[in-house]
Each structure stands twice: as C-alpha cells, then as structure tokens.
C-alpha positions as CSV (number, residue, x, y, z in Angstrom):
1,M,-21.6,0.9,20.5
2,Q,-24.7,1.9,18.6
3,E,-22.6,4.3,16.3
4,H,-20.7,1.4,14.9
5,F,-24.0,-1.0,14.5
6,H,-23.6,-0.8,10.5
7,F,-20.5,-2.6,10.0
8,T,-22.3,-5.8,11.6
9,T,-25.9,-5.1,10.2
10,D,-26.9,-7.6,7.7
11,R,-28.7,-5.1,5.3
12,A,-31.0,-7.8,4.0
13,K,-32.7,-8.3,6.9
14,L,-32.6,-4.7,8.2
15,Q,-34.4,-3.9,4.7
16,K,-36.7,-7.0,5.6
17,Q,-37.9,-6.0,8.6
18,Y,-38.4,-2.0,7.6
19,V,-40.6,-3.4,4.5
20,S,-42.5,-5.9,7.2
21,I,-43.0,-2.8,9.4
22,L,-43.8,-0.2,6.7
23,C,-46.5,-2.3,5.2
24,F,-48.3,-3.0,8.5
25,V,-48.1,1.2,9.4
26,S,-49.7,1.7,5.7
27,A,-52.4,-0.8,6.4
28,Q,-53.2,1.1,9.6
29,L,-53.2,4.6,8.4
30,S,-55.1,3.8,5.8
31,S,-58.0,3.0,8.1
32,I,-57.7,6.2,10.7
33,Q,-58.0,9.9,9.6
34,I,-55.0,12.0,10.5
35,H,-55.1,15.6,10.7
36,L,-52.2,17.4,11.2
37,Q,-51.4,21.2,11.0
38,R,-48.3,21.4,8.5
39,R,-47.2,24.2,6.6
40,N,-45.4,23.7,3.6
41,L,-47.1,20.3,3.2
42,H,-45.4,19.9,-0.2
43,L,-41.8,20.1,1.0
44,L,-42.1,17.2,3.1
45,K,-39.4,14.4,2.1
46,Q,-41.1,11.2,4.0
47,K,-44.6,10.3,4.2
48,D,-46.0,9.6,7.9
49,E,-45.9,6.1,7.4
50,V,-42.3,6.0,6.5
51,I,-41.7,8.3,9.6
52,I,-43.5,5.9,12.3
53,A,-41.9,2.9,10.4
54,V,-38.4,4.2,10.7
55,H,-39.1,5.3,14.4
56,V,-40.8,1.5,15.0
57,L,-37.2,-0.1,13.6
58,G,-35.2,2.0,15.7
59,K,-37.0,0.3,18.9
60,L,-37.1,-3.0,17.2
61,L,-33.1,-2.6,17.0
62,G,-32.5,-1.5,20.7
63,F,-31.4,2.0,19.7
64,T,-31.7,4.6,22.8
65,S,-29.6,7.8,21.3
66,E,-31.8,9.5,18.6
67,R,-28.6,11.2,17.4
68,A,-27.1,7.3,16.7
69,W,-30.4,6.3,15.2
70,H,-30.7,9.3,12.9
71,R,-27.1,8.8,11.8
72,F,-27.7,5.1,11.4
73,V,-30.9,5.9,9.0
74,I,-29.0,8.1,6.7
75,G,-26.0,5.7,6.3
76,N,-28.4,2.5,5.8
77,L,-31.7,3.4,4.7
78,F,-31.9,6.8,2.9
79,S,-29.6,9.3,1.8
80,K,-29.4,12.6,3.3
81,D,-31.2,14.2,0.8
82,L,-34.2,12.3,1.1
83,F,-35.0,12.3,4.8
84,P,-35.4,14.7,7.5
85,E,-32.8,16.0,9.3
86,R,-32.8,14.7,13.1
87,S,-34.8,17.7,15.0
88,R,-37.4,17.8,12.3
89,Y,-37.5,14.0,12.4
90,N,-37.9,13.9,15.9
91,R,-40.6,16.6,16.0
92,R,-42.6,14.6,13.5
93,C,-42.4,11.0,15.6
94,R,-43.7,13.2,18.5
95,A,-46.8,14.6,16.5
96,L,-47.4,11.3,14.8
97,G,-47.4,10.0,18.9
98,F,-51.4,9.4,19.0
99,A,-51.4,7.2,15.6
100,I,-48.0,4.9,17.1
101,K,-50.5,4.7,20.2
102,W,-53.5,3.8,18.3
103,M,-51.8,1.1,16.3
104,R,-50.4,-0.6,19.2
105,H,-54.1,-0.5,21.0
106,Q,-55.1,-2.1,17.7
107,L,-52.6,-4.9,18.4
108,A,-53.4,-5.2,21.8
109,K,-57.0,-6.1,21.4
110,R,-55.9,-9.5,19.9
111,G,-54.8,-10.5,23.7
112,Q,-58.5,-10.8,24.8
113,H,-58.7,-14.2,22.8
114,H,-55.9,-15.4,24.6
115,A,-55.9,-17.6,27.7
116,Y,-55.4,-15.2,30.5
117,A,-53.3,-12.0,31.1
118,V,-50.8,-11.1,34.1
119,V,-50.0,-7.8,35.5
120,D,-47.0,-6.5,37.1
121,S,-44.6,-3.4,37.3
122,L,-41.1,-2.6,36.4
123,P,-39.2,0.1,37.6
124,I,-37.6,2.7,35.6
125,E,-34.7,4.4,36.9
126,L,-33.9,7.9,35.6
127,C,-30.7,8.4,37.4
128,H,-27.8,7.0,39.7
129,S,-29.0,6.2,43.1
130,S,-26.3,8.6,44.4
131,R,-28.2,11.5,42.3
132,M,-31.7,10.6,43.3
133,Y,-32.0,13.6,45.9
134,R,-30.9,16.6,43.5
135,A,-32.0,15.1,40.5
136,K,-33.8,17.4,37.9
137,R,-35.1,15.0,35.2
138,F,-39.3,14.8,35.3
139,R,-39.1,16.9,38.7
140,G,-43.1,17.2,39.5
141,I,-43.9,13.9,37.6
142,A,-40.8,11.5,39.3
143,D,-40.0,10.7,42.6
144,I,-38.1,8.3,44.9
145,G,-39.6,4.5,45.1
146,Y,-38.8,1.4,46.4
147,C,-38.0,-1.8,44.6
148,A,-39.0,-4.6,46.7
149,S,-37.4,-7.1,44.4
150,K,-33.9,-5.8,44.1
151,K,-34.3,-4.0,47.6
152,I,-33.1,-0.7,46.9
153,A,-34.5,2.8,46.5
154,F,-34.7,4.5,43.2
155,Y,-35.7,7.9,41.6
156,G,-37.9,7.6,38.6
157,L,-41.1,6.3,37.1
158,K,-42.8,2.7,37.5
159,L,-44.6,1.1,34.5
160,H,-47.7,-1.1,35.3
161,L,-48.1,-3.3,32.3
162,Q,-50.3,-6.4,31.2
163,V,-49.3,-9.0,29.2
164,T,-51.0,-12.2,27.8
165,D,-50.2,-15.6,28.1
166,Q,-48.3,-15.3,25.0
167,G,-46.3,-12.1,26.2
168,L,-48.6,-9.8,24.4
169,P,-48.5,-6.1,25.8
170,M,-52.1,-5.1,26.9
171,G,-53.0,-2.3,29.0
172,Y,-50.1,-0.2,30.4
173,V,-49.6,3.0,32.8
174,V,-46.8,4.8,33.9
175,T,-46.9,6.3,37.4
176,E,-44.4,7.9,39.7
177,A,-42.0,5.4,41.6
178,S,-43.9,5.7,45.1
179,C,-47.1,4.6,43.5
180,H,-48.4,1.3,44.8
181,D,-49.3,-1.4,42.5
182,R,-52.8,-1.8,43.8
183,V,-53.5,2.1,42.9
184,A,-52.7,1.5,39.1
185,A,-54.3,-1.7,38.8
186,E,-57.8,-0.9,38.0
187,T,-56.5,1.3,35.2
188,V,-54.2,-1.1,33.6
189,M,-56.9,-4.2,33.8
190,T,-59.9,-2.0,32.2
191,Q,-58.1,-0.2,29.4
192,I,-58.4,-3.7,27.4
193,P,-60.4,-5.8,29.8
194,H,-59.3,-9.6,29.8
195,P,-61.9,-12.2,31.6
196,Y,-58.9,-13.9,33.7
197,N,-55.9,-12.0,35.3
198,L,-52.9,-13.1,37.5
199,G,-50.8,-10.7,39.8
200,D,-48.3,-11.2,42.6
201,K,-48.7,-10.1,46.7
202,G,-48.1,-7.0,45.6
203,Y,-51.8,-6.6,44.4
204,I,-53.6,-8.3,47.1
205,S,-56.9,-6.5,47.9
206,Q,-60.2,-8.1,48.2
207,K,-61.9,-4.7,47.9
208,L,-60.0,-4.5,44.4
209,Q,-61.2,-7.9,43.4
210,K,-64.4,-7.5,44.6
211,K,-64.7,-4.0,42.4
212,L,-63.0,-5.3,39.3
213,Y,-65.4,-8.6,39.1
214,E,-68.8,-6.4,39.9
215,E,-68.2,-3.6,37.5
216,H,-65.8,-4.8,35.1
217,R,-66.4,-8.7,35.0
218,V,-62.6,-9.1,35.6
219,A,-61.4,-12.1,37.6
220,F,-58.4,-11.4,39.3
221,W,-56.2,-13.8,41.5
222,T,-53.3,-13.2,43.3
223,P,-51.5,-15.5,46.0
224,V,-52.4,-15.0,49.9
225,R,-50.1,-14.1,52.6
226,K,-49.6,-16.3,55.4
227,N,-51.7,-14.2,58.0
228,Q,-54.9,-14.9,55.8
229,R,-57.7,-17.1,56.7
230,I,-58.1,-18.1,52.8
231,L,-56.9,-21.5,52.0
232,Q,-54.8,-22.4,48.7
233,S,-53.4,-25.9,47.9
234,D,-50.0,-25.8,46.8
235,A,-50.9,-27.5,43.3
236,W,-53.0,-23.9,42.7
237,K,-49.7,-22.1,44.6
238,Q,-47.3,-23.7,42.0
239,W,-49.6,-23.1,39.2
240,M,-50.0,-19.5,39.6
241,K,-46.4,-19.5,40.1
242,R,-45.5,-21.1,37.2
243,K,-48.2,-19.2,35.0
244,R,-46.9,-15.4,36.4
245,K,-43.4,-16.3,35.0
246,V,-44.2,-14.9,31.4
247,I,-44.2,-11.3,32.5
248,E,-41.0,-11.5,34.1
249,T,-40.0,-13.2,30.8
250,V,-41.3,-10.0,29.0
251,F,-39.6,-7.7,31.2
252,S,-36.3,-9.4,30.6
253,I,-36.6,-9.1,27.1
254,L,-38.1,-5.5,27.1
255,V,-35.1,-4.4,29.3
256,D,-31.9,-6.1,27.6
257,S,-33.2,-6.0,23.9
258,Y,-35.6,-3.2,23.6
259,R,-33.7,-1.1,26.5
260,I,-37.0,0.3,27.8
261,T,-35.5,1.5,31.1
262,E,-32.7,3.4,29.2
263,I,-35.4,6.1,27.2
264,R,-33.4,9.2,26.9
265,A,-36.0,11.5,26.4
266,N,-36.7,14.5,28.6
267,S,-40.1,15.6,27.8
268,V,-43.3,13.8,28.4
269,S,-44.4,13.5,25.0
270,G,-41.1,12.0,23.7
271,F,-41.1,9.7,26.7
272,E,-44.4,8.4,25.5
273,T,-43.8,8.4,22.0
274,A,-40.7,6.3,22.6
275,L,-42.5,3.7,25.0
276,D,-45.2,3.2,22.7
277,G,-42.7,2.5,19.8
278,I,-40.9,-0.3,21.7
279,L,-44.3,-1.8,22.9
280,L,-45.5,-1.6,19.3
281,A,-41.9,-3.1,18.0
282,Y,-42.4,-6.0,20.7
283,S,-46.0,-6.5,19.8
284,L,-45.3,-6.9,16.0
285,V,-42.5,-9.6,17.1
286,V,-44.9,-11.7,19.2
287,L,-47.8,-12.0,16.7
288,G,-45.3,-13.0,14.0
289,L,-45.6,-9.7,11.9
290,V,-41.9,-8.9,12.0
291,E,-38.9,-11.0,12.0
292,R,-36.4,-9.8,15.3
C-alpha cells in the first residue's frame, strides 16, 4: 500500500511538513558540532540536515519499508540525480543517528515543565509466535517474554517509555522482552528526571520508590495490591487510573500511525535510528512544530 501512497498524497501538505522539519533540524544542527569522517565530501548530493529531515518525514508518514520510502522521496521530493541512492541514504541516516537522538533529547527536556509523567512498557514483537523458538533476528539481544495485558508470550524486545501528561516522550530504554518493568524503571525515569511520576502495578516496589526519591528526588506513585497494608481511597485510585490513560493513548498512536512495532531494521544501529526518528517525529507533532 505504501508503494502507491503518492497517488493520494497532498503535495502541498507534504512540502509544508518537510519544510517545517527541515527548519527545525537546521536550527538544531547549527548549535552542535558534527564531526564525520567522510571521503569525497564535495560529491555529497544533499547536506546532513536534508538527510535527517527526510528520515524524520518518513517516520511521520508511517513508512516501514526503506525501499518504498526511498522510491516515494525520488518521486515526490527530489529527482533521482539530486538525492543519494538507497543504500547510501540508509548509511548516512545511521551515521547521523547520534544527531537525531540529540535533537529528540532536547525536545524531551521541555517535558520537565509539564505537570507529571507516566511510565509504562510496550512489547515489540519481532516475529510470529509460531516462529519464536527458532527466530534468528536480534539473537543474543531479544528473547521470549510475556505480555500480561494481551496474555501471550512473544519473541522480541520491550520499549520502556516515560511520557508527560501532554503525551511528550521523555526517557526511554529498549530491553529484552523478559526484562521486568521494575528493572528498567530507574534508568527510564532518571534520563530526564521529572519530580512526579505515575506507574501501574507492574512497578510496585517500595525499595524502588525509596531509592528514586532519596537519590534523584523523584516521587513515584503506583496502585497497591489487595494483599498490601497500604490504604488508598477510591477517589485516589480513580484519579491515578484516569491520569495513566495518557500513555495508553500515546502507545496507540505510535503503533497505529507511526508503526513503532513494525521497524524492519536488522541491525542495532538501524533499529535505534528508526526508533529515535519515530519518537522525534511524534515529539514535533505533540509540541505543534509540525502538522500531522
């Protein structure tokens, strides 16, 4: 379906989105020093900011196939003579991955001024369940885990994400599927510390809550289990349940519109670049810097 996407694309809107992303990227790149060891620098067809802007635009439009996206770019944004061929474009995207990560981090810092943050995890399935015991993709990194909400076992990774009450992504960690939420919680919440955080029952740990507050001044609230002696009013439980819904909405958008669970990269660097591109594109939309 993506290969025929250009037949229904509003080119005026596409150009507007591209220009908005390019202006943001150009402004950010001017404030950092990029040192890349390149040969034949004078033969580059496009500058770094153009490559990054095109990469982020592809994630904004929900493309998962790099081949289909490159074909779309050649047909709608640049001529074949003015844009790198597909393999070179992909290599340059991976080489500029650190710049994409830095830009996303700069946007995420704005979330420290929001009211509160919510932490949760999203399973990223790398193959069908019937193949999970013989899958080779990311072997040694991915493994078999269990998704409690869907009540299924899966082979893949797990994205631990912190978002603000306005849906802005802040810290994130990608782990193996079997990693418990409590294990990654401290790393996620201390990348860009927010003073007030909410979690679900998977994060229940008085030791974790005490450590976060004493070492990082981060307050972390979770619901309580029935066998715990801590009493919480019904009003408090309903308030927490309502406030935590924001991250479920964010996950739904990232999965349905940005296809974050369908990243096709087979290398760690490619996967990380694609993931940061998706989170950067979504952050730009949340902050109103780019029109969706």
